[in-house]
C-alpha positions in Angstrom: -6.9 -64.9 21.2 -5.5 -64.8 24.6 -3.8 -61.5 26.5 -2.2 -61.1 29.3 -5.1 -59.9 30.8 -7.2 -63.5 30.5 -4.8 -65.2 33.4 -5.4 -61.7 35.8 -9.3 -62.0 35.5 -9.7 -65.7 36.0 -7.7 -65.2 38.9 -10.0 -62.5 40.2 -12.6 -65.2 39.8 -11.0 -67.8 41.6 -10.1 -65.6 44.5 -13.9 -64.4 44.7 -15.1 -68.1 44.8 -12.6 -69.0 47.5 -13.7 -66.0 49.6 -17.6 -66.9 48.8 -16.7 -70.5 50.0 -14.1 -69.4 53.3 -17.2 -67.8 54.3 -19.4 -70.3 54.5 -16.5 -72.6 55.9 -16.6 -69.9 58.9 -20.1 -70.5 59.2 -20.0 -74.2 59.6 -16.9 -73.9 62.1 -19.4 -72.1 63.9 -21.8 -74.3 64.0 -19.5 -76.8 65.1 -18.5 -75.2 68.4 -19.3 -76.9 72.1 -17.9 -75.8 75.1 -18.3 -77.8 78.0 -17.6 -76.7 81.5 -17.9 -78.6 84.7 -18.4 -76.6 87.6 -16.5 -77.3 91.3 -16.7 -80.8 93.0 -17.9 -82.0 89.5 -21.7 -80.5 90.3 -22.7 -80.3 87.2 -21.3 -80.7 83.6 -22.9 -78.4 80.9 -22.5 -78.0 77.3 -23.3 -75.3 75.0 -23.0 -74.2 71.5 -21.7 -71.5 69.4 -24.7 -69.6 70.0 -25.0 -70.4 73.8 -28.0 -73.0 73.2 -27.9 -75.7 76.1 -26.5 -79.4 74.0 -25.7 -81.2 77.7 -26.5 -80.9 80.8 -25.2 -83.7 83.3 -24.3 -84.6 87.1 -21.2 -86.8 86.7 -21.3 -87.3 90.5 -23.7 -87.6 93.2 -22.5 -84.2 94.9 -25.3 -82.7 93.5 -27.7 -84.4 96.1 -25.6 -82.4 98.8 -26.7 -79.1 97.7 -30.0 -77.4 98.6 -32.1 -76.5 95.3 -31.0 -72.6 95.5 -27.4 -73.6 95.7 -27.5 -75.9 93.1 -29.6 -73.6 90.5 -27.1 -71.2 91.3 -24.0 -74.0 90.6 -25.9 -74.6 87.2 -26.1 -71.0 86.2 -22.7 -70.1 86.8 -21.7 -72.6 84.8 -24.0 -72.4 81.6 -22.7 -68.4 81.9 -19.2 -69.6 81.7 -19.5 -71.8 79.0 -21.1 -69.3 77.2 -18.9 -66.7 77.8 -16.3 -69.6 76.4 -18.1 -70.4 73.4 -18.5 -66.7 72.5 -14.5 -66.1 72.6 -14.0 -68.9 70.7 -16.2 -67.4 68.0 -15.0 -64.0 68.5 -11.1 -65.2 67.9 -12.4 -67.0 64.8 -14.4 -64.4 62.7 -12.7 -60.9 64.4 -11.3 -59.6 61.4 -12.6 -61.9 58.6 -16.1 -60.4 58.8 -17.4 -59.0 55.9 -18.5 -55.2 56.2 -22.0 -54.7 57.7 -22.2 -57.9 59.5 -21.2 -58.2 63.4 -20.1 -60.8 65.7 -23.7 -61.2 66.6 -25.0 -62.0 63.3 -22.5 -64.4 63.0 -23.1 -66.2 66.3 -26.9 -66.4 66.2 -26.7 -67.7 62.7 -29.2 -64.8 61.2 -27.5 -64.7 57.8 -25.9 -66.9 55.2 -22.7 -65.9 54.3 -23.4 -66.7 50.7 -25.8 -64.0 50.6 -22.9 -61.6 51.0 -21.6 -62.7 48.0 -23.7 -63.3 44.5 -23.7 -66.4 42.9 -22.6 -65.1 39.6 -20.9 -61.9 39.0 -22.5 -59.2 36.9 -19.6 -58.0 34.4 -20.1 -54.8 32.3 -20.9 -55.9 28.8 -17.4 -54.5 27.8 -15.7 -56.6 30.4 -17.8 -59.6 29.5 -17.0 -59.0 25.9 -13.0 -58.7 26.4 -13.4 -61.9 28.2 -15.4 -64.0 26.0 -13.5 -62.7 22.6 -10.1 -60.8 24.0 -8.7 -57.6 23.7 -8.4 -55.0 20.8 -10.7 -52.3 19.4 -14.0 -53.1 17.7 -17.0 -51.1 16.3 -19.0 -49.3 19.3 -15.5 -50.0 21.7 -15.7 -53.2 22.1 -13.1 -55.7 21.8 -12.8 -57.7 18.8 -13.9 -61.2 18.2 
């Protein structure tokens, strides 16, 4: 026997599953972030990931040869800091407002959790609700829905 509540319950379950998958999709989008910064005069080009990890360090021109080691080091560090700041900014834009309670942007950036862990794989329903879903609406002995 079908009731008006059946569709509402199905809609809620579908919404839950969508939210769970959306969390995993957001994590994947964060993993895919790559930011490249090129220093002035194309001395160095650096690419970092969402966690600030260095993915590439290139010298597109020979300009680096005209710098003292200390100056080259400073240019590289500055480019890395800029790239990391831009990557963090992208993560923040992507996640602020979407973060579940208890999860910080830092958790998202560092990958310290799997967002699917925030949601149980299966929903635990009280027996009376499970009875209703399986058997429909109506009084039955013990306060349960009838079959």
